[in-house]
PyMOL Python script that loads the backbone (N, CA, C, O; Angstrom):
from pymol import cmd

cmd.read_pdbstr("""\
ATOM      1  N   MET A   1       0.846  -1.181   0.000  1.00  0.00           N
ATOM      2  CA  MET A   1       0.000   0.000   0.000  1.00  0.00           C
ATOM      3  C   MET A   1       0.889   1.241   0.000  1.00  0.00           C
ATOM      4  O   MET A   1       1.853   1.338   0.759  1.00  0.00           O
ATOM      5  N   GLU A   2       0.548   2.159  -0.847  1.00  0.00           N
ATOM      6  CA  GLU A   2       1.270   3.419  -0.967  1.00  0.00           C
ATOM      7  C   GLU A   2       0.813   4.366   0.147  1.00  0.00           C
ATOM      8  O   GLU A   2      -0.389   4.550   0.338  1.00  0.00           O
ATOM      9  N   SER A   3       1.748   4.964   0.879  1.00  0.00           N
ATOM     10  CA  SER A   3       1.395   5.826   2.008  1.00  0.00           C
ATOM     11  C   SER A   3       1.965   7.231   1.810  1.00  0.00           C
ATOM     12  O   SER A   3       3.114   7.399   1.402  1.00  0.00           O
ATOM     13  N   HIS A   4       1.138   8.233   2.107  1.00  0.00           N
ATOM     14  CA  HIS A   4       1.552   9.639   1.989  1.00  0.00           C
ATOM     15  C   HIS A   4       1.190  10.387   3.273  1.00  0.00           C
ATOM     16  O   HIS A   4       0.144  10.151   3.877  1.00  0.00           O
ATOM     17  N   ARG A   5       2.072  11.282   3.667  1.00  0.00           N
ATOM     18  CA  ARG A   5       1.757  12.180   4.788  1.00  0.00           C
ATOM     19  C   ARG A   5       1.254  13.485   4.186  1.00  0.00           C
ATOM     20  O   ARG A   5       1.869  14.038   3.275  1.00  0.00           O
ATOM     21  N   VAL A   6       0.142  13.966   4.699  1.00  0.00           N
ATOM     22  CA  VAL A   6      -0.464  15.196   4.203  1.00  0.00           C
ATOM     23  C   VAL A   6      -0.494  16.192   5.345  1.00  0.00           C
ATOM     24  O   VAL A   6      -1.138  15.953   6.367  1.00  0.00           O
ATOM     25  N   GLN A   7       0.197  17.302   5.176  1.00  0.00           N
ATOM     26  CA  GLN A   7       0.207  18.327   6.223  1.00  0.00           C
ATOM     27  C   GLN A   7      -0.820  19.396   5.886  1.00  0.00           C
ATOM     28  O   GLN A   7      -0.833  19.943   4.783  1.00  0.00           O
ATOM     29  N   ILE A   8      -1.682  19.682   6.860  1.00  0.00           N
ATOM     30  CA  ILE A   8      -2.656  20.757   6.670  1.00  0.00           C
ATOM     31  C   ILE A   8      -2.344  21.868   7.672  1.00  0.00           C
ATOM     32  O   ILE A   8      -1.818  21.616   8.755  1.00  0.00           O
ATOM     33  N   THR A   9      -2.675  23.085   7.292  1.00  0.00           N
ATOM     34  CA  THR A   9      -2.372  24.234   8.149  1.00  0.00           C
ATOM     35  C   THR A   9      -3.626  24.804   8.794  1.00  0.00           C
ATOM     36  O   THR A   9      -3.563  25.804   9.508  1.00  0.00           O
ATOM     37  N   THR A  10      -4.764  24.166   8.541  1.00  0.00           N
ATOM     38  CA  THR A  10      -6.024  24.593   9.128  1.00  0.00           C
ATOM     39  C   THR A  10      -6.473  23.540  10.138  1.00  0.00           C
ATOM     40  O   THR A  10      -5.836  22.497  10.281  1.00  0.00           O
ATOM     41  N   GLU A  11      -7.569  23.819  10.832  1.00  0.00           N
ATOM     42  CA  GLU A  11      -8.082  22.887  11.840  1.00  0.00           C
ATOM     43  C   GLU A  11      -8.530  21.576  11.196  1.00  0.00           C
ATOM     44  O   GLU A  11      -8.359  20.503  11.775  1.00  0.00           O
ATOM     45  N   TYR A  12      -9.102  21.667   9.998  1.00  0.00           N
ATOM     46  CA  TYR A  12      -9.584  20.482   9.291  1.00  0.00           C
ATOM     47  C   TYR A  12      -9.635  20.753   7.793  1.00  0.00           C
ATOM     48  O   TYR A  12      -9.494  21.891   7.345  1.00  0.00           O
ATOM     49  N   ILE A  13      -9.842  19.670   7.020  1.00  0.00           N
ATOM     50  CA  ILE A  13     -10.071  19.771   5.585  1.00  0.00           C
ATOM     51  C   ILE A  13     -11.194  18.789   5.267  1.00  0.00           C
ATOM     52  O   ILE A  13     -11.240  17.696   5.832  1.00  0.00           O
ATOM     53  N   GLU A  14     -12.088  19.165   4.376  1.00  0.00           N
ATOM     54  CA  GLU A  14     -13.169  18.258   4.006  1.00  0.00           C
ATOM     55  C   GLU A  14     -12.613  17.110   3.174  1.00  0.00           C
ATOM     56  O   GLU A  14     -11.649  17.277   2.427  1.00  0.00           O
ATOM     57  N   LEU A  15     -13.232  15.946   3.315  1.00  0.00           N
ATOM     58  CA  LEU A  15     -12.748  14.746   2.643  1.00  0.00           C
ATOM     59  C   LEU A  15     -12.620  14.937   1.137  1.00  0.00           C
ATOM     60  O   LEU A  15     -11.592  14.580   0.562  1.00  0.00           O
ATOM     61  N   GLN A  16     -13.638  15.492   0.486  1.00  0.00           N
ATOM     62  CA  GLN A  16     -13.552  15.660  -0.965  1.00  0.00           C
ATOM     63  C   GLN A  16     -12.445  16.638  -1.347  1.00  0.00           C
ATOM     64  O   GLN A  16     -11.798  16.456  -2.379  1.00  0.00           O
ATOM     65  N   ALA A  17     -12.215  17.658  -0.546  1.00  0.00           N
ATOM     66  CA  ALA A  17     -11.139  18.612  -0.822  1.00  0.00           C
ATOM     67  C   ALA A  17      -9.771  17.945  -0.660  1.00  0.00           C
ATOM     68  O   ALA A  17      -8.838  18.248  -1.404  1.00  0.00           O
ATOM     69  N   LEU A  18      -9.654  17.041   0.308  1.00  0.00           N
ATOM     70  CA  LEU A  18      -8.405  16.310   0.509  1.00  0.00           C
ATOM     71  C   LEU A  18      -8.074  15.448  -0.706  1.00  0.00           C
ATOM     72  O   LEU A  18      -6.928  15.406  -1.153  1.00  0.00           O
ATOM     73  N   LEU A  19      -9.084  14.764  -1.233  1.00  0.00           N
ATOM     74  CA  LEU A  19      -8.855  13.915  -2.405  1.00  0.00           C
ATOM     75  C   LEU A  19      -8.455  14.741  -3.623  1.00  0.00           C
ATOM     76  O   LEU A  19      -7.616  14.317  -4.417  1.00  0.00           O
ATOM     77  N   LYS A  20      -9.051  15.911  -3.769  1.00  0.00           N
ATOM     78  CA  LYS A  20      -8.675  16.795  -4.885  1.00  0.00           C
ATOM     79  C   LYS A  20      -7.280  17.368  -4.656  1.00  0.00           C
ATOM     80  O   LYS A  20      -6.476  17.423  -5.587  1.00  0.00           O
ATOM     81  N   PHE A  21      -6.984  17.792  -3.443  1.00  0.00           N
ATOM     82  CA  PHE A  21      -5.696  18.383  -3.094  1.00  0.00           C
ATOM     83  C   PHE A  21      -4.549  17.406  -3.360  1.00  0.00           C
ATOM     84  O   PHE A  21      -3.478  17.810  -3.815  1.00  0.00           O
ATOM     85  N   GLU A  22      -4.773  16.135  -3.079  1.00  0.00           N
ATOM     86  CA  GLU A  22      -3.740  15.114  -3.269  1.00  0.00           C
ATOM     87  C   GLU A  22      -3.692  14.574  -4.690  1.00  0.00           C
ATOM     88  O   GLU A  22      -2.831  13.754  -5.007  1.00  0.00           O
ATOM     89  N   GLY A  23      -4.606  15.020  -5.553  1.00  0.00           N
ATOM     90  CA  GLY A  23      -4.599  14.587  -6.938  1.00  0.00           C
ATOM     91  C   GLY A  23      -5.205  13.209  -7.166  1.00  0.00           C
ATOM     92  O   GLY A  23      -5.056  12.632  -8.243  1.00  0.00           O
ATOM     93  N   ILE A  24      -5.881  12.686  -6.165  1.00  0.00           N
ATOM     94  CA  ILE A  24      -6.514  11.375  -6.294  1.00  0.00           C
ATOM     95  C   ILE A  24      -7.780  11.486  -7.132  1.00  0.00           C
ATOM     96  O   ILE A  24      -8.104  10.589  -7.910  1.00  0.00           O
ATOM     97  N   ALA A  25      -8.491  12.593  -6.967  1.00  0.00           N
ATOM     98  CA  ALA A  25      -9.693  12.864  -7.761  1.00  0.00           C
ATOM     99  C   ALA A  25      -9.472  14.200  -8.472  1.00  0.00           C
ATOM    100  O   ALA A  25      -9.199  15.208  -7.819  1.00  0.00           O
ATOM    101  N   PRO A  26      -9.588  14.217  -9.796  1.00  0.00           N
ATOM    102  CA  PRO A  26      -9.324  15.460 -10.535  1.00  0.00           C
ATOM    103  C   PRO A  26     -10.400  16.533 -10.355  1.00  0.00           C
ATOM    104  O   PRO A  26     -10.122  17.722 -10.513  1.00  0.00           O
ATOM    105  N   THR A  27     -11.634  16.117 -10.025  1.00  0.00           N
ATOM    106  CA  THR A  27     -12.732  17.079  -9.857  1.00  0.00           C
ATOM    107  C   THR A  27     -13.551  16.721  -8.626  1.00  0.00           C
ATOM    108  O   THR A  27     -13.414  15.632  -8.068  1.00  0.00           O
ATOM    109  N   GLY A  28     -14.391  17.639  -8.218  1.00  0.00           N
ATOM    110  CA  GLY A  28     -15.291  17.378  -7.103  1.00  0.00           C
ATOM    111  C   GLY A  28     -16.258  16.249  -7.413  1.00  0.00           C
ATOM    112  O   GLY A  28     -16.597  15.456  -6.535  1.00  0.00           O
ATOM    113  N   GLY A  29     -16.704  16.177  -8.665  1.00  0.00           N
ATOM    114  CA  GLY A  29     -17.613  15.105  -9.077  1.00  0.00           C
ATOM    115  C   GLY A  29     -16.957  13.742  -8.983  1.00  0.00           C
ATOM    116  O   GLY A  29     -17.583  12.769  -8.561  1.00  0.00           O
ATOM    117  N   ALA A  30     -15.696  13.677  -9.376  1.00  0.00           N
ATOM    118  CA  ALA A  30     -14.952  12.412  -9.294  1.00  0.00           C
ATOM    119  C   ALA A  30     -14.738  12.016  -7.831  1.00  0.00           C
ATOM    120  O   ALA A  30     -14.816  10.837  -7.484  1.00  0.00           O
ATOM    121  N   ALA A  31     -14.470  13.003  -6.982  1.00  0.00           N
ATOM    122  CA  ALA A  31     -14.299  12.735  -5.552  1.00  0.00           C
ATOM    123  C   ALA A  31     -15.602  12.218  -4.954  1.00  0.00           C
ATOM    124  O   ALA A  31     -15.597  11.271  -4.168  1.00  0.00           O
ATOM    125  N   LYS A  32     -16.714  12.841  -5.326  1.00  0.00           N
ATOM    126  CA  LYS A  32     -18.029  12.426  -4.832  1.00  0.00           C
ATOM    127  C   LYS A  32     -18.314  10.978  -5.218  1.00  0.00           C
ATOM    128  O   LYS A  32     -18.778  10.189  -4.396  1.00  0.00           O
ATOM    129  N   GLU A  33     -18.037  10.638  -6.465  1.00  0.00           N
ATOM    130  CA  GLU A  33     -18.277   9.284  -6.962  1.00  0.00           C
ATOM    131  C   GLU A  33     -17.429   8.253  -6.213  1.00  0.00           C
ATOM    132  O   GLU A  33     -17.917   7.186  -5.839  1.00  0.00           O
ATOM    133  N   LEU A  34     -16.168   8.583  -6.003  1.00  0.00           N
ATOM    134  CA  LEU A  34     -15.250   7.695  -5.296  1.00  0.00           C
ATOM    135  C   LEU A  34     -15.714   7.465  -3.860  1.00  0.00           C
ATOM    136  O   LEU A  34     -15.716   6.335  -3.371  1.00  0.00           O
ATOM    137  N   ILE A  35     -16.104   8.541  -3.196  1.00  0.00           N
ATOM    138  CA  ILE A  35     -16.540   8.463  -1.795  1.00  0.00           C
ATOM    139  C   ILE A  35     -17.851   7.701  -1.673  1.00  0.00           C
ATOM    140  O   ILE A  35     -17.970   6.805  -0.837  1.00  0.00           O
ATOM    141  N   GLN A  36     -18.834   8.046  -2.495  1.00  0.00           N
ATOM    142  CA  GLN A  36     -20.147   7.430  -2.372  1.00  0.00           C
ATOM    143  C   GLN A  36     -20.181   5.977  -2.839  1.00  0.00           C
ATOM    144  O   GLN A  36     -21.131   5.255  -2.538  1.00  0.00           O
ATOM    145  N   SER A  37     -19.161   5.543  -3.568  1.00  0.00           N
ATOM    146  CA  SER A  37     -19.108   4.147  -4.001  1.00  0.00           C
ATOM    147  C   SER A  37     -18.568   3.231  -2.897  1.00  0.00           C
ATOM    148  O   SER A  37     -18.507   2.014  -3.068  1.00  0.00           O
ATOM    149  N   GLY A  38     -18.175   3.829  -1.756  1.00  0.00           N
ATOM    150  CA  GLY A  38     -17.701   3.037  -0.624  1.00  0.00           C
ATOM    151  C   GLY A  38     -16.242   2.639  -0.694  1.00  0.00           C
ATOM    152  O   GLY A  38     -15.816   1.735   0.025  1.00  0.00           O
ATOM    153  N   GLN A  39     -15.467   3.292  -1.541  1.00  0.00           N
ATOM    154  CA  GLN A  39     -14.053   2.949  -1.703  1.00  0.00           C
ATOM    155  C   GLN A  39     -13.130   3.697  -0.755  1.00  0.00           C
ATOM    156  O   GLN A  39     -11.918   3.482  -0.774  1.00  0.00           O
ATOM    157  N   VAL A  40     -13.691   4.580   0.081  1.00  0.00           N
ATOM    158  CA  VAL A  40     -12.874   5.396   0.974  1.00  0.00           C
ATOM    159  C   VAL A  40     -13.160   5.020   2.423  1.00  0.00           C
ATOM    160  O   VAL A  40     -14.316   4.929   2.837  1.00  0.00           O
ATOM    161  N   THR A  41     -12.088   4.801   3.189  1.00  0.00           N
ATOM    162  CA  THR A  41     -12.259   4.552   4.617  1.00  0.00           C
ATOM    163  C   THR A  41     -11.565   5.657   5.403  1.00  0.00           C
ATOM    164  O   THR A  41     -10.544   6.201   4.982  1.00  0.00           O
ATOM    165  N   LEU A  42     -12.144   5.969   6.546  1.00  0.00           N
ATOM    166  CA  LEU A  42     -11.575   6.962   7.466  1.00  0.00           C
ATOM    167  C   LEU A  42     -11.341   6.258   8.794  1.00  0.00           C
ATOM    168  O   LEU A  42     -12.284   5.802   9.440  1.00  0.00           O
ATOM    169  N   ASN A  43     -10.090   6.173   9.192  1.00  0.00           N
ATOM    170  CA  ASN A  43      -9.715   5.494  10.430  1.00  0.00           C
ATOM    171  C   ASN A  43     -10.279   4.077  10.496  1.00  0.00           C
ATOM    172  O   ASN A  43     -10.728   3.627  11.550  1.00  0.00           O
ATOM    173  N   GLY A  44     -10.250   3.376   9.352  1.00  0.00           N
ATOM    174  CA  GLY A  44     -10.659   1.988   9.303  1.00  0.00           C
ATOM    175  C   GLY A  44     -12.130   1.726   9.046  1.00  0.00           C
ATOM    176  O   GLY A  44     -12.529   0.569   8.908  1.00  0.00           O
ATOM    177  N   GLU A  45     -12.956   2.776   8.977  1.00  0.00           N
ATOM    178  CA  GLU A  45     -14.390   2.606   8.732  1.00  0.00           C
ATOM    179  C   GLU A  45     -14.783   3.262   7.417  1.00  0.00           C
ATOM    180  O   GLU A  45     -14.301   4.348   7.096  1.00  0.00           O
ATOM    181  N   THR A  46     -15.654   2.610   6.656  1.00  0.00           N
ATOM    182  CA  THR A  46     -16.117   3.164   5.389  1.00  0.00           C
ATOM    183  C   THR A  46     -16.778   4.514   5.630  1.00  0.00           C
ATOM    184  O   THR A  46     -17.595   4.662   6.539  1.00  0.00           O
ATOM    185  N   CYS A  47     -16.420   5.493   4.811  1.00  0.00           N
ATOM    186  CA  CYS A  47     -16.967   6.846   4.939  1.00  0.00           C
ATOM    187  C   CYS A  47     -17.599   7.242   3.615  1.00  0.00           C
ATOM    188  O   CYS A  47     -16.940   7.207   2.576  1.00  0.00           O
ATOM    189  N   THR A  48     -18.878   7.621   3.646  1.00  0.00           N
ATOM    190  CA  THR A  48     -19.577   8.046   2.426  1.00  0.00           C
ATOM    191  C   THR A  48     -19.993   9.505   2.498  1.00  0.00           C
ATOM    192  O   THR A  48     -20.784   9.965   1.674  1.00  0.00           O
ATOM    193  N   GLN A  49     -19.467  10.241   3.474  1.00  0.00           N
ATOM    194  CA  GLN A  49     -19.788  11.662   3.622  1.00  0.00           C
ATOM    195  C   GLN A  49     -18.670  12.497   3.013  1.00  0.00           C
ATOM    196  O   GLN A  49     -17.580  12.586   3.577  1.00  0.00           O
ATOM    197  N   ARG A  50     -18.938  13.106   1.866  1.00  0.00           N
ATOM    198  CA  ARG A  50     -17.867  13.843   1.188  1.00  0.00           C
ATOM    199  C   ARG A  50     -17.471  15.123   1.926  1.00  0.00           C
ATOM    200  O   ARG A  50     -16.363  15.624   1.733  1.00  0.00           O
ATOM    201  N   GLY A  51     -18.352  15.655   2.763  1.00  0.00           N
ATOM    202  CA  GLY A  51     -18.037  16.855   3.532  1.00  0.00           C
ATOM    203  C   GLY A  51     -17.459  16.565   4.905  1.00  0.00           C
ATOM    204  O   GLY A  51     -17.293  17.475   5.716  1.00  0.00           O
ATOM    205  N   ARG A  52     -17.153  15.301   5.169  1.00  0.00           N
ATOM    206  CA  ARG A  52     -16.626  14.891   6.479  1.00  0.00           C
ATOM    207  C   ARG A  52     -15.337  15.651   6.786  1.00  0.00           C
ATOM    208  O   ARG A  52     -14.465  15.785   5.927  1.00  0.00           O
ATOM    209  N   LYS A  53     -15.229  16.141   8.004  1.00  0.00           N
ATOM    210  CA  LYS A  53     -14.053  16.917   8.404  1.00  0.00           C
ATOM    211  C   LYS A  53     -12.908  15.972   8.757  1.00  0.00           C
ATOM    212  O   LYS A  53     -13.041  15.102   9.618  1.00  0.00           O
ATOM    213  N   ILE A  54     -11.795  16.161   8.082  1.00  0.00           N
ATOM    214  CA  ILE A  54     -10.601  15.360   8.322  1.00  0.00           C
ATOM    215  C   ILE A  54      -9.623  16.225   9.104  1.00  0.00           C
ATOM    216  O   ILE A  54      -9.280  17.331   8.684  1.00  0.00           O
ATOM    217  N   ARG A  55      -9.180  15.711  10.237  1.00  0.00           N
ATOM    218  CA  ARG A  55      -8.305  16.475  11.135  1.00  0.00           C
ATOM    219  C   ARG A  55      -6.951  15.771  11.273  1.00  0.00           C
ATOM    220  O   ARG A  55      -6.824  14.593  10.940  1.00  0.00           O
ATOM    221  N   PRO A  56      -5.943  16.496  11.764  1.00  0.00           N
ATOM    222  CA  PRO A  56      -4.642  15.853  11.984  1.00  0.00           C
ATOM    223  C   PRO A  56      -4.795  14.603  12.854  1.00  0.00           C
ATOM    224  O   PRO A  56      -5.516  14.617  13.852  1.00  0.00           O
ATOM    225  N   GLY A  57      -4.122  13.539  12.471  1.00  0.00           N
ATOM    226  CA  GLY A  57      -4.212  12.267  13.181  1.00  0.00           C
ATOM    227  C   GLY A  57      -5.117  11.274  12.475  1.00  0.00           C
ATOM    228  O   GLY A  57      -5.060  10.078  12.760  1.00  0.00           O
ATOM    229  N   ASP A  58      -5.959  11.754  11.550  1.00  0.00           N
ATOM    230  CA  ASP A  58      -6.847  10.870  10.799  1.00  0.00           C
ATOM    231  C   ASP A  58      -6.077  10.153   9.693  1.00  0.00           C
ATOM    232  O   ASP A  58      -5.099  10.674   9.156  1.00  0.00           O
ATOM    233  N   VAL A  59      -6.541   8.944   9.364  1.00  0.00           N
ATOM    234  CA  VAL A  59      -5.949   8.157   8.281  1.00  0.00           C
ATOM    235  C   VAL A  59      -7.049   7.825   7.285  1.00  0.00           C
ATOM    236  O   VAL A  59      -8.059   7.215   7.637  1.00  0.00           O
ATOM    237  N   VAL A  60      -6.841   8.233   6.037  1.00  0.00           N
ATOM    238  CA  VAL A  60      -7.806   7.995   4.967  1.00  0.00           C
ATOM    239  C   VAL A  60      -7.193   6.985   4.002  1.00  0.00           C
ATOM    240  O   VAL A  60      -6.063   7.168   3.549  1.00  0.00           O
ATOM    241  N   CYS A  61      -7.933   5.916   3.682  1.00  0.00           N
ATOM    242  CA  CYS A  61      -7.474   4.907   2.723  1.00  0.00           C
ATOM    243  C   CYS A  61      -8.407   4.919   1.520  1.00  0.00           C
ATOM    244  O   CYS A  61      -9.627   4.993   1.670  1.00  0.00           O
ATOM    245  N   ILE A  62      -7.835   4.845   0.345  1.00  0.00           N
ATOM    246  CA  ILE A  62      -8.610   4.853  -0.892  1.00  0.00           C
ATOM    247  C   ILE A  62      -8.414   3.515  -1.582  1.00  0.00           C
ATOM    248  O   ILE A  62      -7.302   3.155  -1.968  1.00  0.00           O
ATOM    249  N   ALA A  63      -9.509   2.785  -1.731  1.00  0.00           N
ATOM    250  CA  ALA A  63      -9.551   1.493  -2.437  1.00  0.00           C
ATOM    251  C   ALA A  63      -8.488   0.511  -1.947  1.00  0.00           C
ATOM    252  O   ALA A  63      -8.049  -0.353  -2.706  1.00  0.00           O
ATOM    253  N   GLY A  64      -8.074   0.635  -0.692  1.00  0.00           N
ATOM    254  CA  GLY A  64      -7.078  -0.274  -0.142  1.00  0.00           C
ATOM    255  C   GLY A  64      -5.706  -0.146  -0.768  1.00  0.00           C
ATOM    256  O   GLY A  64      -4.842  -0.993  -0.542  1.00  0.00           O
ATOM    257  N   GLN A  65      -5.487   0.916  -1.564  1.00  0.00           N
ATOM    258  CA  GLN A  65      -4.220   1.063  -2.273  1.00  0.00           C
ATOM    259  C   GLN A  65      -3.412   2.279  -1.836  1.00  0.00           C
ATOM    260  O   GLN A  65      -2.182   2.246  -1.830  1.00  0.00           O
ATOM    261  N   ILE A  66      -4.107   3.349  -1.471  1.00  0.00           N
ATOM    262  CA  ILE A  66      -3.429   4.587  -1.097  1.00  0.00           C
ATOM    263  C   ILE A  66      -3.855   4.966   0.312  1.00  0.00           C
ATOM    264  O   ILE A  66      -5.045   4.982   0.625  1.00  0.00           O
ATOM    265  N   GLU A  67      -2.876   5.271   1.161  1.00  0.00           N
ATOM    266  CA  GLU A  67      -3.153   5.678   2.528  1.00  0.00           C
ATOM    267  C   GLU A  67      -2.659   7.118   2.712  1.00  0.00           C
ATOM    268  O   GLU A  67      -1.505   7.431   2.420  1.00  0.00           O
ATOM    269  N   LEU A  68      -3.539   7.974   3.195  1.00  0.00           N
ATOM    270  CA  LEU A  68      -3.192   9.361   3.474  1.00  0.00           C
ATOM    271  C   LEU A  68      -3.222   9.574   4.977  1.00  0.00           C
ATOM    272  O   LEU A  68      -4.265   9.413   5.611  1.00  0.00           O
ATOM    273  N   VAL A  69      -2.079   9.936   5.549  1.00  0.00           N
ATOM    274  CA  VAL A  69      -1.972  10.205   6.979  1.00  0.00           C
ATOM    275  C   VAL A  69      -1.924  11.713   7.127  1.00  0.00           C
ATOM    276  O   VAL A  69      -0.986  12.359   6.659  1.00  0.00           O
ATOM    277  N   VAL A  70      -2.936  12.277   7.780  1.00  0.00           N
ATOM    278  CA  VAL A  70      -3.031  13.728   7.919  1.00  0.00           C
ATOM    279  C   VAL A  70      -2.289  14.167   9.179  1.00  0.00           C
ATOM    280  O   VAL A  70      -2.524  13.657  10.274  1.00  0.00           O
ATOM    281  N   VAL A  71      -1.390  15.126   8.989  1.00  0.00           N
ATOM    282  CA  VAL A  71      -0.613  15.664  10.114  1.00  0.00           C
ATOM    283  C   VAL A  71      -0.791  17.152  10.212  1.00  0.00           C
ATOM    284  O   VAL A  71      -0.216  17.786  11.097  1.00  0.00           O
TER     285      VAL A  71
END
""", "prot")
cmd.dss("prot")
cmd.show_as("cartoon", "prot")
cmd.util.cbc("prot")
cmd.orient("prot")
């Protein structure tokens, strides 16, 4: 599994914005589709809320292939 550390300078970032920021989803629509299809987990649990707030310490996995560790 490919792992990346993502540093944010704000209190949180929305899940769909994180996927766009990291280049995993080229558009908001693509991010929405990826999230709602159940391919994204947050801290080990499936997450289908594209506006979910991601904070430092959270781990987001995409399709079991890419892991984003937010710091």
